[in-house]
Every structure is written in C-alpha cells, then in structure tokens.
C-alpha positions in Angstrom: -5.7 105.1 7.2 -2.8 102.9 8.5 -5.6 100.2 9.6 -7.2 100.3 6.3 -4.0 99.7 4.8 -3.1 96.7 7.1 -6.2 95.0 6.1 -5.7 95.4 2.1 -2.1 93.8 3.1 -3.7 90.8 4.9 -6.1 90.4 2.2 -3.6 90.4 -0.3 -1.3 88.0 1.4 -4.4 85.8 1.9 -5.3 85.8 -1.5 -1.9 85.1 -2.5 -1.8 81.7 -0.1 -4.8 80.4 -1.3 -3.8 80.6 -4.9 -0.2 79.0 -4.0 -2.0 76.5 -2.2 -4.2 75.7 -5.4 -1.3 75.6 -7.3 0.8 73.3 -4.9 -2.6 71.0 -4.9 -2.9 70.7 -8.7 0.8 69.9 -9.1 1.1 67.5 -6.3 -1.8 65.2 -7.8 0.1 63.6 -10.6 3.5 63.0 -8.3 0.7 61.5 -6.0 -0.5 59.0 -8.3 3.0 58.3 -9.6 4.1 57.5 -6.3 0.8 55.3 -5.5 1.8 53.5 -9.1 5.3 52.9 -7.8 3.8 51.4 -4.7 1.3 49.0 -6.3 4.2 47.9 -8.6 6.3 47.3 -5.9 4.0 45.4 -3.8 3.3 43.0 -7.0 6.7 42.6 -7.2 7.3 41.4 -3.5 4.2 39.0 -4.0 5.3 37.6 -7.0 9.0 37.1 -5.4 7.4 35.7 -2.3 5.0 33.4 -4.3 7.9 32.1 -6.3 10.2 31.9 -2.9 7.5 29.3 -1.6 7.1 27.6 -4.8 11.1 26.9 -4.7 10.7 26.3 -1.1 7.8 23.7 -1.7 9.6 22.0 -4.9 12.9 21.8 -2.6 10.7 20.1 0.4 9.2 17.7 -1.9 12.2 16.8 -3.7 13.6 15.9 0.0 10.3 14.2 0.8 10.6 12.1 -2.1 12.3 8.8 -2.8 14.1 8.3 -6.5 12.9 5.3 -8.6 16.3 4.9 -9.3 19.0 3.5 -6.6 22.5 5.7 -6.4 25.6 4.7 -8.0 28.2 5.2 -4.9 31.1 4.0 -7.1 32.5 1.6 -10.6 34.3 -1.2 -10.7 36.9 -0.8 -13.4 36.4 -3.6 -16.0 39.2 -2.0 -18.7 36.3 -0.8 -21.1 33.5 1.8 -20.7 32.7 3.6 -17.5 32.9 0.1 -15.8 30.4 -2.0 -13.7 28.3 0.6 -11.8 27.9 -0.4 -7.8 24.6 1.1 -6.2 23.6 1.6 -2.9 20.6 -0.9 -3.3 23.1 -3.8 -4.4 25.2 -2.7 -1.5 22.5 -3.6 1.0 21.3 -6.7 -0.8 25.0 -8.1 0.0 25.2 -6.9 3.4 21.8 -8.1 4.3 22.8 -11.7 2.6 25.9 -11.8 4.6 24.3 -11.1 7.8 21.5 -13.8 7.1 24.2 -16.1 6.1 26.0 -15.5 9.6 22.7 -15.1 11.4 21.6 -18.7 10.6 24.9 -20.3 11.4 25.2 -19.1 15.0 21.2 -20.0 15.7 21.6 -23.5 13.9 25.0 -24.3 15.3 26.0 -27.8 14.8 22.9 -29.8 13.2 22.3 -32.6 15.7 19.5 -35.5 16.3 18.5 -33.4 19.2 17.9 -30.0 18.0 18.8 -26.8 20.5 16.7 -24.3 20.7 17.6 -22.1 17.4 17.6 -25.1 15.3 14.2 -26.1 16.7 13.0 -22.5 15.4 14.3 -22.8 12.1 13.3 -26.5 11.1 9.7 -25.8 12.4 9.7 -22.5 10.2 11.1 -24.8 7.1 8.7 -27.3 8.1 5.9 -25.4 8.0 7.1 -23.5 4.3 7.8 -27.3 3.2 4.0 -28.6 3.5 3.0 -25.5 2.2 4.6 -25.7 -0.9 4.3 -29.8 -1.1 0.7 -29.3 -1.7 1.1 -27.0 -4.9 4.1 -28.8 -6.7 3.5 -31.8 -5.3 5.3 -34.7 -3.6 7.7 -35.8 -6.3 8.7 -32.2 -7.1 8.8 -30.7 -3.6 12.4 -32.2 -3.0 13.9 -30.6 -6.0 11.9 -27.1 -6.1 12.2 -26.7 -2.4 15.8 -25.3 -2.4 14.7 -22.6 -4.6 11.1 -21.8 -3.0 12.5 -21.6 0.3 15.8 -19.4 -0.7 13.1 -17.2 -2.7 10.9 -16.7 0.1 13.7 -16.0 2.6 15.9 -13.5 0.3 12.9 -11.6 -0.2 11.5 -11.5 3.1 14.5 -10.2 4.4 15.2 -7.4 2.1 11.4 -6.0 2.0 12.5 -5.7 5.8 15.7 -4.3 5.6 14.1 -0.7 4.9 12.8 -1.0 8.5 16.5 -0.8 9.9 18.1 1.8 11.4 20.4 3.6 8.8 19.0 2.7 5.8 17.8 5.9 3.5 19.1 7.8 6.4 22.9 8.6 6.1 25.2 8.8 3.0 26.8 11.9 1.0 25.1 15.4 0.8 25.5 16.9 -2.7 24.7 20.0 -3.7 21.8 20.3 -6.4 19.5 22.7 -8.7 17.3 22.9 -5.5 20.0 22.2 -2.6 21.6 19.9 -0.7 20.2 16.3 -1.3 21.4 13.2 0.5 22.8 10.5 -1.4 22.5 7.6 1.2 24.7 4.9 0.9 21.6 1.9 1.8 18.5 1.2 -0.4 16.2 -2.1 0.3 17.1 -4.0 -2.6 13.9 -4.4 -3.9 13.0 -1.4 -4.2 15.4 -1.5 -7.3 13.6 -2.9 -10.7 16.9 -4.4 -11.4 16.9 -6.5 -8.8 13.6 -7.6 -8.9 13.7 -8.5 -12.7 16.5 -10.4 -11.6 14.5 -12.7 -9.3 11.9 -12.7 -12.1 14.3 -14.2 -14.7 15.6 -16.7 -12.1 12.3 -17.9 -12.0 11.6 -18.3 -15.3 15.1 -20.3 -15.9 14.5 -22.5 -13.2 10.8 -23.1 -14.4 12.0 -24.0 -17.9 14.8 -26.5 -16.3 12.3 -28.3 -13.9 9.6 -28.4 -16.9 12.2 -29.5 -19.6 14.0 -31.7 -17.2 11.3 -33.8 -15.5 8.5 -33.5 -17.7 10.0 -33.5 -21.0 9.4 -30.9 -24.4 7.2 -33.6 -25.6 4.9 -33.3 -22.6 5.2 -29.3 -22.5 4.2 -28.7 -26.3 1.2 -31.4 -25.6 0.3 -29.2 -22.7 0.2 -26.1 -24.2 -0.7 -26.6 -28.0 -2.5 -29.9 -27.8 -5.8 -31.2 -28.1 -7.2 -32.4 -24.6 -10.3 -33.5 -26.5 -10.8 -37.6 -25.9 -11.7 -38.3 -29.5 -14.0 -41.5 -28.3 -16.2 -39.2 -26.5 -16.2 -36.2 -28.8 -17.6 -36.2 -32.3 -15.1 -35.8 -35.2 -17.0 -33.0 -36.4 -16.1 -31.2 -33.1 -13.2 -32.8 -32.3 -11.0 -31.6 -35.6 -11.8 -27.9 -35.4 -10.7 -28.1 -31.8 -7.0 -28.4 -33.0 -7.2 -24.7 -34.1 -8.6 -23.6 -31.0 -6.3 -25.3 -28.6 -3.4 -23.8 -30.7 -4.6 -20.5 -30.3 -5.0 -20.8 -26.6 -1.6 -22.4 -26.8 -0.3 -19.3 -28.2 -2.1 -17.0 -25.5 -0.5 -19.1 -22.5 2.9 -18.8 -24.3 2.1 -15.1 -24.4 1.2 -15.3 -20.6 4.2 -17.4 -19.6 6.8 -14.8 -20.9 4.8 -11.9 -19.2 5.2 -13.9 -16.0 8.6 -12.1 -15.9 7.0 -8.6 -16.3 4.4 -9.3 -13.5 6.5 -10.9 -11.0 8.9 -8.0 -11.2 6.8 -5.4 -11.1 4.3 -6.2 -8.7 7.4 -6.7 -6.2 8.9 -3.5 -7.4 5.8 -1.5 -7.3 4.7 -2.8 -3.2 8.6 -2.4 -1.9 8.9 1.6 -3.6 5.4 2.2 -2.6 6.4 1.1 0.8 9.3 3.5 1.0 8.0 6.4 -0.2 5.0 6.4 2.0 7.4 5.7 5.1 9.4 8.6 3.9 6.9 10.7 3.5 5.1 9.9 6.8 8.5 10.2 8.9 9.4 13.5 7.2 6.2 14.9 8.4 5.9 13.4 11.9 9.1 11.8 12.8 7.6 10.4 16.5 5.0 8.1 16.7 2.8 8.2 13.8 5.1 6.2 11.8 5.1 3.5 14.1 1.8 1.9 13.0 2.7 2.0 9.1 6.1 0.1 10.2 3.7 -2.3 11.3 2.0 -2.7 8.2 5.0 -2.5 5.9 6.0 -5.4 8.4 2.8 -7.2 7.1 3.3 -6.4 3.5 7.1 -7.6 3.2 5.7 -11.0 4.5 3.0 -10.9 2.3 5.0 -10.2 -1.0 7.4 -12.9 0.0 4.7 -15.4 0.1 3.3 -14.4 -3.2 6.5 -14.2 -5.1 7.6 -18.1 -3.9 3.8 -19.3 -4.1 3.4 -17.8 -7.8 6.4 -19.6 -8.3 5.5 -22.8 -7.1 1.8 -22.5 -9.4 3.6 -22.0 -12.1 5.8 -25.2 -11.8 3.4 -27.2 -10.1 0.6 -26.4 -13.2 2.7 -28.5 -15.6 4.7 -30.7 -13.5 2.1 -31.8 -11.0 -0.2 -33.3 -13.0 0.7 -36.7 -12.9 -0.2 -36.7 -9.5 -3.3 -35.0 -10.1 -4.6 -38.3 -12.4 -3.3 -40.5 -10.0 -5.2 -39.0 -7.0 -8.3 -39.2 -9.7 -7.7 -42.6 -10.6 -7.7 -43.7 -7.1 -11.1 -42.0 -6.3 
C-alpha cells in the first residue's frame, strides 16, 4: 500500500513538472524573440556607428592629405579702411625666395671683372644661352629691349616652382581646430600655386607686350597686322581682293579675342601644373614618407624647369609675332 502511494505521488509530481516545463517553455519563447530583436538592433546600431566613424576618419584623413586651392591669410596690413590688405603664405614665400635669390646672385657674381670668376662664369654662361634662345624668336633688334623681361620671368618662375621642394615649405605653421579636427595652417607655400600670382605674371606679360608693340612697331602697323588685307592687289583679281577685307576683319576679331585670352591661358596653365605638383607630393608623402617621394621630386624639378621655359618662350613668341616681321622680310629679300 505504501509503495503504491509513493509511486502515485511520484507520478503526480512528474506530471506537474512536465506541465510546468511546458508552461515555462511557452512563456520564454516571446522573451527569447524579444531578446534576439534587441541584439540585432544593437548590432545594426554598432555597425552604423562604426561606418560613421570610419567615414569621418576617412574624410579627416582626406582633408589632411589634400591641399587647399586657396592660400592661407597669415595676417592683414591695416590701410585705414576695410579689413586691411591680406598677406598670404604664398606671398611670404615669394618675398623670401626673391630676397634669397638676389643675395645669392650678388654673392656668386661679386664684382664683375673682365676675367670672370667661377660664379660669374656660371651665371654668364646660363644667361648667354638663354639670350641666344630668345634672340631667335624676338629678333636681333628686340632682344636687347625684351631680354630683361624674359630672363626675369624665367628666373622668377623657376625659383618659385622649385621652392615647393625646399624643406619647411608646407610643413610647419599654426595648428587650427576645425570641424574635422586639427588642421595645419602652414606659413610657406609655393607662390605659383596661388592663382593670383600667376594671373599677376600674365598681366605683366600683357602690359609689356602692349608697350613693346606700340613703342617699337606703332599702332598703325598693329591695326594693319590684325585687320589689314594682306593680299597683293597686283596679283589678286579685284573680285577676290575686295571681299577679302571682310574676311580679314573677322579674322582680326578672332585674333583680338585670342590675344586677350592669353592672360587666362598663361595663368591657368602655370597654376594648374604647380598646384597639381604640390598636391601630388603632399599625397605621396602622406602615404609613404620615405624613398617613394624621391622620384616624384625629380619629376617636379623637371616640370618646374619646363613650365618656366614655356611661359617665357610664349611671351617671346607673342612679342616676336609682330615685332620680328621686319627682319623676316629682310631675310626673305636677302635670299
């Protein structure tokens, strides 16, 4: 009897336990589903936050690696009205390099002698080679008048292009806090990476071109060269000769537009090459600080020389197109 009672009690307890476990299982399923949803939501939020942090870090790294297309204003000179004249890092670099160049040339040449010393001989050989190069473009009559301008443009542009390779240029300055973190506002920047500088050089070329043409050729010859009928009336029939006036007038208008456009083409070409070179060196140096930037530095050295030659040669060509025609006619008659 006792055994039957114990067995019945155990059977009732087992049945109660099975019912409780089933009830707990049914009640825990919604809780498990809710907990799983919370885990998935938390994981998604963590992934989005990580992506946002990665994007901000990438943007910050990109900003640090990139070069600003505009120069930084270091300070302003008060003039009595407005905010004052801004002095940028590219202006400071241009002043420093120009002063250094003048001092270096004076030390290298010293006192000019009939028998030149080593420094004077080097400078005279370079200047003589450039003079011979420009003389073939502007002519013998104009080389003495235009050579100071051409050699000044060449030397100034060359030294400013190469200034970006000097230690310290674009590498130290004032650290400013921006929305993306700390940003270096550096003191020195190559002058030709500022569009204002290259535009100023192009305007100097245009004013000099007008002076040489009007002073040594004259406005009458200039107008005829742009709009005049170049056909020979004796060799061309009248039916063809007179309509050519309208043709040459339209060609002259196009030529005037191209002359004015030279200011933009010269300035943008020089600025684009110099700014692109600075951006290239900044990005390469940011990725690999050692060894890899060296070939690109040699490339920028070559590009700086080529751009200085191109700018000065184009100025010589523009002057020689009008001022060198008399010598071409004389050479033609001599043959």
